[in-house]
N, CA, C and O atoms as CSV, one atom per row, in Angstrom:
chain,resi,resn,atom,element,x,y,z
A,1,MET,N,N,-22.522,-13.082,-39.987
A,1,MET,CA,C,-23.292,-14.136,-39.370
A,1,MET,C,C,-23.402,-13.853,-37.872
A,1,MET,O,O,-22.402,-13.569,-37.214
A,2,MET,N,N,-24.599,-13.932,-37.350
A,2,MET,CA,C,-24.841,-13.674,-35.935
A,2,MET,C,C,-24.583,-14.935,-35.102
A,2,MET,O,O,-25.016,-16.033,-35.448
A,3,GLU,N,N,-23.868,-14.739,-34.001
A,3,GLU,CA,C,-23.582,-15.865,-33.114
A,3,GLU,C,C,-24.804,-16.161,-32.248
A,3,GLU,O,O,-25.401,-15.257,-31.664
A,4,GLU,N,N,-25.154,-17.404,-32.178
A,4,GLU,CA,C,-26.317,-17.803,-31.385
A,4,GLU,C,C,-25.936,-17.834,-29.907
A,4,GLU,O,O,-24.930,-18.433,-29.527
A,5,LYS,N,N,-26.746,-17.186,-29.085
A,5,LYS,CA,C,-26.484,-17.150,-27.644
A,5,LYS,C,C,-27.106,-18.376,-26.987
A,5,LYS,O,O,-28.200,-18.821,-27.336
A,6,GLN,N,N,-26.371,-18.889,-26.039
A,6,GLN,CA,C,-26.905,-19.999,-25.261
A,6,GLN,C,C,-27.678,-19.464,-24.082
A,6,GLN,O,O,-27.279,-18.484,-23.454
A,7,ARG,N,N,-28.748,-20.090,-23.795
A,7,ARG,CA,C,-29.553,-19.712,-22.629
A,7,ARG,C,C,-29.302,-20.747,-21.539
A,7,ARG,O,O,-29.467,-21.950,-21.744
A,8,ILE,N,N,-28.900,-20.246,-20.377
A,8,ILE,CA,C,-28.608,-21.135,-19.245
A,8,ILE,C,C,-29.607,-20.844,-18.142
A,8,ILE,O,O,-29.808,-19.697,-17.745
A,9,ILE,N,N,-30.219,-21.889,-17.664
A,9,ILE,CA,C,-31.160,-21.767,-16.550
A,9,ILE,C,C,-30.532,-22.438,-15.343
A,9,ILE,O,O,-30.168,-23.613,-15.383
A,10,GLN,N,N,-30.413,-21.670,-14.267
A,10,GLN,CA,C,-29.867,-22.219,-13.033
A,10,GLN,C,C,-30.941,-22.207,-11.962
A,10,GLN,O,O,-31.711,-21.254,-11.845
A,11,GLU,N,N,-30.980,-23.250,-11.204
A,11,GLU,CA,C,-31.899,-23.275,-10.079
A,11,GLU,C,C,-31.226,-23.945,-8.905
A,11,GLU,O,O,-30.361,-24.807,-9.064
A,12,HIS,N,N,-31.632,-23.541,-7.750
A,12,HIS,CA,C,-31.067,-24.070,-6.503
A,12,HIS,C,C,-32.088,-25.004,-5.881
A,12,HIS,O,O,-33.191,-24.587,-5.526
A,13,VAL,N,N,-31.718,-26.256,-5.754
A,13,VAL,CA,C,-32.603,-27.234,-5.142
A,13,VAL,C,C,-31.883,-27.795,-3.919
A,13,VAL,O,O,-31.092,-28.730,-4.039
A,14,PRO,N,N,-32.150,-27.236,-2.757
A,14,PRO,CA,C,-31.427,-27.688,-1.566
A,14,PRO,C,C,-31.880,-29.067,-1.115
A,14,PRO,O,O,-33.017,-29.480,-1.343
A,15,GLY,N,N,-30.966,-29.755,-0.476
A,15,GLY,CA,C,-31.322,-31.023,0.130
A,15,GLY,C,C,-32.055,-30.771,1.434
A,15,GLY,O,O,-32.105,-29.642,1.922
A,16,LYS,N,N,-32.613,-31.809,1.982
A,16,LYS,CA,C,-33.294,-31.688,3.275
A,16,LYS,C,C,-32.264,-32.028,4.346
A,16,LYS,O,O,-31.867,-33.182,4.507
A,17,GLN,N,N,-31.843,-30.998,5.072
A,17,GLN,CA,C,-30.832,-31.255,6.093
A,17,GLN,C,C,-30.906,-30.278,7.257
A,17,GLN,O,O,-31.361,-29.142,7.125
A,18,ILE,N,N,-30.451,-30.757,8.380
A,18,ILE,CA,C,-30.285,-29.934,9.567
A,18,ILE,C,C,-28.791,-29.654,9.625
A,18,ILE,O,O,-27.990,-30.573,9.796
A,19,THR,N,N,-28.415,-28.395,9.482
A,19,THR,CA,C,-26.993,-28.065,9.400
A,19,THR,C,C,-26.398,-27.611,10.728
A,19,THR,O,O,-25.178,-27.600,10.893
A,20,LEU,N,N,-27.254,-27.238,11.673
A,20,LEU,CA,C,-26.773,-26.826,12.991
A,20,LEU,C,C,-27.852,-27.129,14.016
A,20,LEU,O,O,-29.022,-26.806,13.812
A,21,ALA,N,N,-27.460,-27.743,15.107
A,21,ALA,CA,C,-28.345,-27.984,16.249
A,21,ALA,C,C,-27.481,-27.842,17.498
A,21,ALA,O,O,-26.727,-28.752,17.842
A,22,HIS,N,N,-27.591,-26.711,18.171
A,22,HIS,CA,C,-26.717,-26.413,19.304
A,22,HIS,C,C,-27.521,-25.907,20.488
A,22,HIS,O,O,-28.477,-25.148,20.330
A,23,ILE,N,N,-27.120,-26.339,21.673
A,23,ILE,CA,C,-27.757,-25.903,22.916
A,23,ILE,C,C,-26.723,-25.145,23.736
A,23,ILE,O,O,-25.642,-25.659,24.023
A,24,ILE,N,N,-27.066,-23.920,24.108
A,24,ILE,CA,C,-26.214,-23.127,24.997
A,24,ILE,C,C,-26.859,-23.171,26.377
A,24,ILE,O,O,-27.930,-22.602,26.592
A,25,ALA,N,N,-26.198,-23.850,27.305
A,25,ALA,CA,C,-26.702,-23.932,28.682
A,25,ALA,C,C,-26.147,-22.750,29.474
A,25,ALA,O,O,-24.980,-22.388,29.324
A,26,SER,N,N,-26.969,-22.166,30.294
A,26,SER,CA,C,-26.589,-21.049,31.151
A,26,SER,C,C,-25.879,-19.926,30.386
A,26,SER,O,O,-24.738,-19.590,30.705
A,27,PRO,N,N,-26.538,-19.348,29.386
A,27,PRO,CA,C,-25.888,-18.266,28.643
A,27,PRO,C,C,-25.616,-17.059,29.531
A,27,PRO,O,O,-26.404,-16.748,30.424
A,28,GLN,N,N,-24.518,-16.392,29.287
A,28,GLN,CA,C,-24.169,-15.187,30.029
A,28,GLN,C,C,-25.157,-14.081,29.690
A,28,GLN,O,O,-25.671,-14.018,28.573
A,29,ILE,N,N,-25.419,-13.216,30.652
A,29,ILE,CA,C,-26.368,-12.116,30.464
A,29,ILE,C,C,-25.942,-11.215,29.307
A,29,ILE,O,O,-26.791,-10.705,28.575
A,30,GLU,N,N,-24.632,-11.013,29.135
A,30,GLU,CA,C,-24.135,-10.171,28.046
A,30,GLU,C,C,-24.529,-10.741,26.677
A,30,GLU,O,O,-24.898,-9.992,25.772
A,31,LEU,N,N,-24.449,-12.066,26.533
A,31,LEU,CA,C,-24.850,-12.702,25.286
A,31,LEU,C,C,-26.335,-12.477,25.022
A,31,LEU,O,O,-26.727,-12.129,23.908
A,32,CYS,N,N,-27.151,-12.672,26.036
A,32,CYS,CA,C,-28.598,-12.457,25.903
A,32,CYS,C,C,-28.903,-11.010,25.517
A,32,CYS,O,O,-29.747,-10.752,24.659
A,33,GLU,N,N,-28.219,-10.086,26.151
A,33,GLU,CA,C,-28.433,-8.675,25.835
A,33,GLU,C,C,-28.044,-8.360,24.392
A,33,GLU,O,O,-28.762,-7.639,23.699
A,34,LYS,N,N,-26.911,-8.896,23.939
A,34,LYS,CA,C,-26.452,-8.653,22.568
A,34,LYS,C,C,-27.419,-9.247,21.550
A,34,LYS,O,O,-27.634,-8.680,20.479
A,35,LEU,N,N,-27.992,-10.383,21.892
A,35,LEU,CA,C,-28.956,-11.025,20.995
A,35,LEU,C,C,-30.342,-10.407,21.101
A,35,LEU,O,O,-31.205,-10.626,20.250
A,36,GLY,N,N,-30.540,-9.626,22.168
A,36,GLY,CA,C,-31.850,-9.015,22.377
A,36,GLY,C,C,-32.894,-10.021,22.812
A,36,GLY,O,O,-34.076,-9.891,22.493
A,37,ILE,N,N,-32.437,-11.039,23.557
A,37,ILE,CA,C,-33.371,-12.057,24.028
A,37,ILE,C,C,-33.476,-12.035,25.542
A,37,ILE,O,O,-32.595,-11.545,26.248
A,38,GLU,N,N,-34.562,-12.574,26.002
A,38,GLU,CA,C,-34.842,-12.685,27.421
A,38,GLU,C,C,-33.870,-13.686,28.051
A,38,GLU,O,O,-33.611,-14.739,27.468
A,39,LYS,N,N,-33.337,-13.378,29.212
A,39,LYS,CA,C,-32.410,-14.278,29.902
A,39,LYS,C,C,-33.151,-15.538,30.325
A,39,LYS,O,O,-34.136,-15.468,31.060
A,40,LYS,N,N,-32.686,-16.666,29.871
A,40,LYS,CA,C,-33.247,-17.975,30.213
A,40,LYS,C,C,-32.113,-18.913,30.580
A,40,LYS,O,O,-30.938,-18.578,30.437
A,41,GLU,N,N,-32.489,-20.108,31.060
A,41,GLU,CA,C,-31.485,-21.099,31.416
A,41,GLU,C,C,-30.750,-21.650,30.206
A,41,GLU,O,O,-29.586,-22.037,30.308
A,42,ALA,N,N,-31.435,-21.688,29.039
A,42,ALA,CA,C,-30.814,-22.280,27.857
A,42,ALA,C,C,-31.344,-21.638,26.576
A,42,ALA,O,O,-32.458,-21.117,26.521
A,43,ILE,N,N,-30.494,-21.702,25.546
A,43,ILE,CA,C,-30.846,-21.241,24.211
A,43,ILE,C,C,-30.598,-22.409,23.266
A,43,ILE,O,O,-29.541,-23.037,23.323
A,44,GLY,N,N,-31.549,-22.703,22.409
A,44,GLY,CA,C,-31.384,-23.726,21.379
A,44,GLY,C,C,-31.339,-23.046,20.026
A,44,GLY,O,O,-32.186,-22.206,19.721
A,45,ILE,N,N,-30.358,-23.401,19.213
A,45,ILE,CA,C,-30.177,-22.781,17.905
A,45,ILE,C,C,-30.165,-23.877,16.847
A,45,ILE,O,O,-29.453,-24.872,16.977
A,46,MET,N,N,-30.964,-23.684,15.795
A,46,MET,CA,C,-30.979,-24.643,14.693
A,46,MET,C,C,-30.992,-23.899,13.363
A,46,MET,O,O,-31.539,-22.802,13.245
A,47,THR,N,N,-30.377,-24.525,12.370
A,47,THR,CA,C,-30.468,-24.048,10.997
A,47,THR,C,C,-30.891,-25.237,10.150
A,47,THR,O,O,-30.296,-26.313,10.218
A,48,ILE,N,N,-31.929,-25.025,9.352
A,48,ILE,CA,C,-32.557,-26.111,8.612
A,48,ILE,C,C,-32.732,-25.707,7.145
A,48,ILE,O,O,-33.095,-24.573,6.834
A,49,THR,N,N,-32.465,-26.665,6.257
A,49,THR,CA,C,-32.655,-26.472,4.823
A,49,THR,C,C,-33.578,-27.576,4.316
A,49,THR,O,O,-33.336,-28.739,4.638
A,50,PRO,N,N,-34.601,-27.285,3.555
A,50,PRO,CA,C,-35.042,-25.977,3.117
A,50,PRO,C,C,-35.569,-25.161,4.287
A,50,PRO,O,O,-35.940,-25.706,5.327
A,51,ALA,N,N,-35.596,-23.866,4.104
A,51,ALA,CA,C,-35.918,-22.935,5.184
A,51,ALA,C,C,-37.287,-23.183,5.799
A,51,ALA,O,O,-37.483,-22.922,6.986
A,52,GLU,N,N,-38.232,-23.679,5.022
A,52,GLU,CA,C,-39.569,-23.954,5.557
A,52,GLU,C,C,-39.538,-25.009,6.653
A,52,GLU,O,O,-40.475,-25.110,7.446
A,53,GLY,N,N,-38.470,-25.793,6.704
A,53,GLY,CA,C,-38.310,-26.787,7.760
A,53,GLY,C,C,-38.261,-26.155,9.138
A,53,GLY,O,O,-38.630,-26.792,10.124
A,54,ALA,N,N,-37.812,-24.912,9.221
A,54,ALA,CA,C,-37.764,-24.208,10.506
A,54,ALA,C,C,-39.168,-23.965,11.050
A,54,ALA,O,O,-39.364,-23.934,12.265
A,55,ILE,N,N,-40.142,-23.794,10.167
A,55,ILE,CA,C,-41.532,-23.626,10.609
A,55,ILE,C,C,-42.028,-24.919,11.242
A,55,ILE,O,O,-42.670,-24.902,12.293
A,56,ILE,N,N,-41.727,-26.032,10.596
A,56,ILE,CA,C,-42.113,-27.338,11.135
A,56,ILE,C,C,-41.413,-27.566,12.471
A,56,ILE,O,O,-42.030,-28.038,13.426
A,57,ALA,N,N,-40.135,-27.232,12.538
A,57,ALA,CA,C,-39.364,-27.409,13.777
A,57,ALA,C,C,-39.947,-26.580,14.917
A,57,ALA,O,O,-40.039,-27.060,16.046
A,58,ALA,N,N,-40.337,-25.348,14.633
A,58,ALA,CA,C,-40.929,-24.485,15.662
A,58,ALA,C,C,-42.238,-25.080,16.175
A,58,ALA,O,O,-42.511,-25.058,17.375
A,59,ASP,N,N,-43.034,-25.605,15.270
A,59,ASP,CA,C,-44.295,-26.239,15.660
A,59,ASP,C,C,-44.050,-27.443,16.564
A,59,ASP,O,O,-44.727,-27.612,17.578
A,60,ILE,N,N,-43.089,-28.269,16.197
A,60,ILE,CA,C,-42.737,-29.442,17.016
A,60,ILE,C,C,-42.271,-28.999,18.400
A,60,ILE,O,O,-42.685,-29.569,19.410
A,61,ALA,N,N,-41.415,-27.987,18.447
A,61,ALA,CA,C,-40.878,-27.499,19.725
A,61,ALA,C,C,-41.999,-27.039,20.646
A,61,ALA,O,O,-42.023,-27.385,21.827
A,62,LEU,N,N,-42.922,-26.262,20.105
A,62,LEU,CA,C,-44.010,-25.728,20.928
A,62,LEU,C,C,-44.983,-26.810,21.388
A,62,LEU,O,O,-45.559,-26.708,22.472
A,63,LYS,N,N,-45.167,-27.836,20.578
A,63,LYS,CA,C,-46.114,-28.901,20.924
A,63,LYS,C,C,-45.525,-29.954,21.864
A,63,LYS,O,O,-46.271,-30.703,22.495
A,64,THR,N,N,-44.207,-30.017,21.963
A,64,THR,CA,C,-43.593,-31.080,22.758
A,64,THR,C,C,-42.835,-30.602,23.985
A,64,THR,O,O,-42.340,-31.417,24.764
A,65,SER,N,N,-42.740,-29.297,24.166
A,65,SER,CA,C,-41.931,-28.776,25.258
A,65,SER,C,C,-42.465,-27.419,25.701
A,65,SER,O,O,-43.325,-26.832,25.045
A,66,THR,N,N,-41.946,-26.936,26.818
A,66,THR,CA,C,-42.395,-25.640,27.353
A,66,THR,C,C,-41.472,-24.503,26.940
A,66,THR,O,O,-41.325,-23.526,27.674
A,67,VAL,N,N,-40.850,-24.623,25.772
A,67,VAL,CA,C,-39.960,-23.573,25.280
A,67,VAL,C,C,-40.760,-22.434,24.665
A,67,VAL,O,O,-41.957,-22.553,24.403
A,68,LYS,N,N,-40.057,-21.325,24.444
A,68,LYS,CA,C,-40.620,-20.192,23.717
A,68,LYS,C,C,-39.802,-20.008,22.448
A,68,LYS,O,O,-38.588,-20.212,22.441
A,69,ILE,N,N,-40.479,-19.623,21.383
A,69,ILE,CA,C,-39.770,-19.317,20.141
A,69,ILE,C,C,-39.275,-17.878,20.262
A,69,ILE,O,O,-40.072,-16.950,20.403
A,70,ASP,N,N,-37.972,-17.701,20.208
A,70,ASP,CA,C,-37.428,-16.351,20.295
A,70,ASP,C,C,-37.198,-15.761,18.910
A,70,ASP,O,O,-37.357,-14.558,18.704
A,71,PHE,N,N,-36.821,-16.623,17.959
A,71,PHE,CA,C,-36.564,-16.139,16.605
A,71,PHE,C,C,-36.857,-17.263,15.623
A,71,PHE,O,O,-36.464,-18.409,15.837
A,72,LEU,N,N,-37.546,-16.923,14.554
A,72,LEU,CA,C,-37.834,-17.874,13.482
A,72,LEU,C,C,-37.756,-17.129,12.166
A,72,LEU,O,O,-38.471,-16.149,11.954
A,73,ASP,N,N,-36.887,-17.595,11.281
A,73,ASP,CA,C,-36.751,-16.965,9.964
A,73,ASP,C,C,-37.093,-17.993,8.900
A,73,ASP,O,O,-36.322,-18.918,8.642
A,74,ARG,N,N,-38.240,-17.825,8.294
A,74,ARG,CA,C,-38.708,-18.779,7.291
A,74,ARG,C,C,-37.978,-18.639,5.972
A,74,ARG,O,O,-38.202,-19.432,5.057
A,75,PHE,N,N,-37.107,-17.643,5.855
A,75,PHE,CA,C,-36.331,-17.461,4.631
A,75,PHE,C,C,-34.924,-18.047,4.738
A,75,PHE,O,O,-34.379,-18.538,3.750
A,76,SER,N,N,-34.332,-17.996,5.941
A,76,SER,CA,C,-32.982,-18.543,6.109
A,76,SER,C,C,-32.987,-19.909,6.797
A,76,SER,O,O,-31.978,-20.613,6.772
A,77,GLY,N,N,-34.106,-20.288,7.408
A,77,GLY,CA,C,-34.189,-21.573,8.093
A,77,GLY,C,C,-33.626,-21.546,9.495
A,77,GLY,O,O,-33.324,-22.599,10.058
A,78,SER,N,N,-33.476,-20.362,10.075
A,78,SER,CA,C,-32.937,-20.225,11.432
A,78,SER,C,C,-34.049,-20.287,12.467
A,78,SER,O,O,-35.126,-19.720,12.282
A,79,LEU,N,N,-33.769,-20.983,13.553
A,79,LEU,CA,C,-34.707,-21.100,14.663
A,79,LEU,C,C,-33.940,-20.945,15.962
A,79,LEU,O,O,-32.909,-21.587,16.160
A,80,VAL,N,N,-34.441,-20.090,16.853
A,80,VAL,CA,C,-33.861,-19.932,18.189
A,80,VAL,C,C,-34.986,-20.131,19.187
A,80,VAL,O,O,-36.006,-19.443,19.138
A,81,ILE,N,N,-34.790,-21.080,20.096
A,81,ILE,CA,C,-35.765,-21.335,21.157
A,81,ILE,C,C,-35.107,-21.070,22.500
A,81,ILE,O,O,-33.893,-21.212,22.649
A,82,ILE,N,N,-35.915,-20.684,23.472
A,82,ILE,CA,C,-35.387,-20.429,24.816
A,82,ILE,C,C,-36.274,-21.105,25.849
A,82,ILE,O,O,-37.457,-21.349,25.612
A,83,GLY,N,N,-35.685,-21.402,26.991
A,83,GLY,CA,C,-36.421,-22.031,28.075
A,83,GLY,C,C,-35.462,-22.626,29.079
A,83,GLY,O,O,-34.274,-22.304,29.092
A,84,ASN,N,N,-35.992,-23.507,29.927
A,84,ASN,CA,C,-35.082,-24.170,30.859
A,84,ASN,C,C,-34.310,-25.251,30.109
A,84,ASN,O,O,-34.701,-25.663,29.017
A,85,ILE,N,N,-33.228,-25.699,30.696
A,85,ILE,CA,C,-32.313,-26.607,29.999
A,85,ILE,C,C,-33.004,-27.884,29.546
A,85,ILE,O,O,-32.820,-28.307,28.405
A,86,SER,N,N,-33.786,-28.501,30.405
A,86,SER,CA,C,-34.427,-29.765,30.015
A,86,SER,C,C,-35.458,-29.560,28.911
A,86,SER,O,O,-35.607,-30.426,28.049
A,87,ALA,N,N,-36.169,-28.446,28.913
A,87,ALA,CA,C,-37.167,-28.173,27.875
A,87,ALA,C,C,-36.506,-27.928,26.525
A,87,ALA,O,O,-36.973,-28.438,25.507
A,88,VAL,N,N,-35.426,-27.155,26.506
A,88,VAL,CA,C,-34.713,-26.889,25.257
A,88,VAL,C,C,-34.100,-28.181,24.725
A,88,VAL,O,O,-34.181,-28.460,23.528
A,89,ASP,N,N,-33.494,-28.963,25.599
A,89,ASP,CA,C,-32.902,-30.241,25.205
A,89,ASP,C,C,-33.972,-31.168,24.617
A,89,ASP,O,O,-33.760,-31.777,23.569
A,90,GLU,N,N,-35.105,-31.269,25.288
A,90,GLU,CA,C,-36.194,-32.117,24.805
A,90,GLU,C,C,-36.690,-31.632,23.443
A,90,GLU,O,O,-36.903,-32.444,22.542
A,91,ALA,N,N,-36.875,-30.334,23.283
A,91,ALA,CA,C,-37.370,-29.783,22.021
A,91,ALA,C,C,-36.405,-30.073,20.874
A,91,ALA,O,O,-36.832,-30.502,19.802
A,92,ILE,N,N,-35.120,-29.846,21.085
A,92,ILE,CA,C,-34.125,-30.084,20.037
A,92,ILE,C,C,-34.121,-31.562,19.636
A,92,ILE,O,O,-34.092,-31.886,18.449
A,93,HIS,N,N,-34.149,-32.448,20.625
A,93,HIS,CA,C,-34.155,-33.878,20.319
A,93,HIS,C,C,-35.433,-34.305,19.594
A,93,HIS,O,O,-35.368,-35.115,18.670
A,94,ARG,N,N,-36.577,-33.781,19.990
A,94,ARG,CA,C,-37.845,-34.116,19.308
A,94,ARG,C,C,-37.851,-33.604,17.878
A,94,ARG,O,O,-38.301,-34.294,16.964
A,95,ILE,N,N,-37.346,-32.385,17.688
A,95,ILE,CA,C,-37.256,-31.828,16.338
A,95,ILE,C,C,-36.379,-32.726,15.465
A,95,ILE,O,O,-36.771,-33.106,14.362
A,96,MET,N,N,-35.195,-33.058,15.965
A,96,MET,CA,C,-34.277,-33.916,15.216
A,96,MET,C,C,-34.939,-35.244,14.872
A,96,MET,O,O,-34.883,-35.697,13.728
A,97,ASN,N,N,-35.559,-35.857,15.856
A,97,ASN,CA,C,-36.190,-37.158,15.660
A,97,ASN,C,C,-37.259,-37.093,14.570
A,97,ASN,O,O,-37.293,-37.940,13.677
A,98,THR,N,N,-38.122,-36.097,14.643
A,98,THR,CA,C,-39.210,-35.984,13.660
A,98,THR,C,C,-38.689,-35.659,12.274
A,98,THR,O,O,-39.091,-36.294,11.299
A,99,LEU,N,N,-37.803,-34.684,12.169
A,99,LEU,CA,C,-37.296,-34.313,10.852
A,99,LEU,C,C,-36.508,-35.441,10.194
A,99,LEU,O,O,-36.601,-35.642,8.983
A,100,VAL,N,N,-35.738,-36.173,10.986
A,100,VAL,CA,C,-34.913,-37.253,10.433
A,100,VAL,C,C,-35.748,-38.501,10.147
A,100,VAL,O,O,-35.671,-39.047,9.046
A,101,ARG,N,N,-36.539,-38.959,11.108
A,101,ARG,CA,C,-37.257,-40.233,10.947
A,101,ARG,C,C,-38.523,-40.121,10.110
A,101,ARG,O,O,-38.848,-41.036,9.353
A,102,VAL,N,N,-39.234,-39.019,10.238
A,102,VAL,CA,C,-40.501,-38.881,9.521
A,102,VAL,C,C,-40.318,-38.199,8.163
A,102,VAL,O,O,-40.900,-38.628,7.166
A,103,LEU,N,N,-39.508,-37.137,8.125
A,103,LEU,CA,C,-39.380,-36.351,6.901
A,103,LEU,C,C,-38.078,-36.610,6.134
A,103,LEU,O,O,-37.813,-35.961,5.121
A,104,ASN,N,N,-37.273,-37.551,6.615
A,104,ASN,CA,C,-36.040,-37.965,5.927
A,104,ASN,C,C,-35.009,-36.843,5.723
A,104,ASN,O,O,-34.353,-36.781,4.684
A,105,PHE,N,N,-34.873,-35.968,6.710
A,105,PHE,CA,C,-33.822,-34.953,6.675
A,105,PHE,C,C,-32.498,-35.605,7.060
A,105,PHE,O,O,-32.480,-36.579,7.812
A,106,SER,N,N,-31.403,-35.077,6.551
A,106,SER,CA,C,-30.074,-35.525,6.969
A,106,SER,C,C,-29.740,-34.785,8.268
A,106,SER,O,O,-29.876,-33.564,8.339
A,107,PRO,N,N,-29.305,-35.519,9.291
A,107,PRO,CA,C,-29.021,-34.878,10.570
A,107,PRO,C,C,-27.602,-34.365,10.695
A,107,PRO,O,O,-26.727,-34.692,9.894
A,108,CYS,N,N,-27.399,-33.559,11.712
A,108,CYS,CA,C,-26.068,-33.178,12.155
A,108,CYS,C,C,-26.025,-33.540,13.637
A,108,CYS,O,O,-27.073,-33.792,14.231
A,109,PRO,N,N,-24.859,-33.572,14.240
A,109,PRO,CA,C,-24.807,-33.857,15.669
A,109,PRO,C,C,-25.409,-32.697,16.483
A,109,PRO,O,O,-25.314,-31.535,16.090
A,110,ILE,N,N,-26.016,-33.028,17.597
A,110,ILE,CA,C,-26.481,-32.003,18.536
A,110,ILE,C,C,-25.295,-31.666,19.425
A,110,ILE,O,O,-24.741,-32.542,20.090
A,111,THR,N,N,-24.911,-30.405,19.436
A,111,THR,CA,C,-23.772,-29.972,20.227
A,111,THR,C,C,-24.243,-29.107,21.387
A,111,THR,O,O,-25.338,-28.545,21.353
A,112,LYS,N,N,-23.408,-29.007,22.411
A,112,LYS,CA,C,-23.763,-28.228,23.617
A,112,LYS,C,C,-22.554,-27.441,24.091
A,112,LYS,O,O,-21.406,-27.856,23.928
A,113,SER,N,N,-22.854,-26.277,24.689
A,113,SER,CA,C,-21.790,-25.507,25.327
A,113,SER,C,C,-22.353,-24.871,26.579
A,113,SER,O,O,-21.635,-24.168,27.290
């Protein structure tokens, strides 16, 4: 008698969340060089799930502040923005506000170093 095999289907359905929102004020030149980014007053780093949320976040940042997008990965949800401290701070806060209030993402605290 042949044993019947079970078929298991697995799928990953991520929640809508911001898992990291951090602002680095006055980054050291060595850090910028290691990251391969232009030296600026501040670096903003975010990680968003689902990953497509990073595209929305980048759009919000560019439309609401004078930051530049240094890195955007639509597959991992990583976003790195650079600019002066007030512009990066404003962009991160606007992104958080829109994703949380309009799109119902779960937030994380905005941290700074």
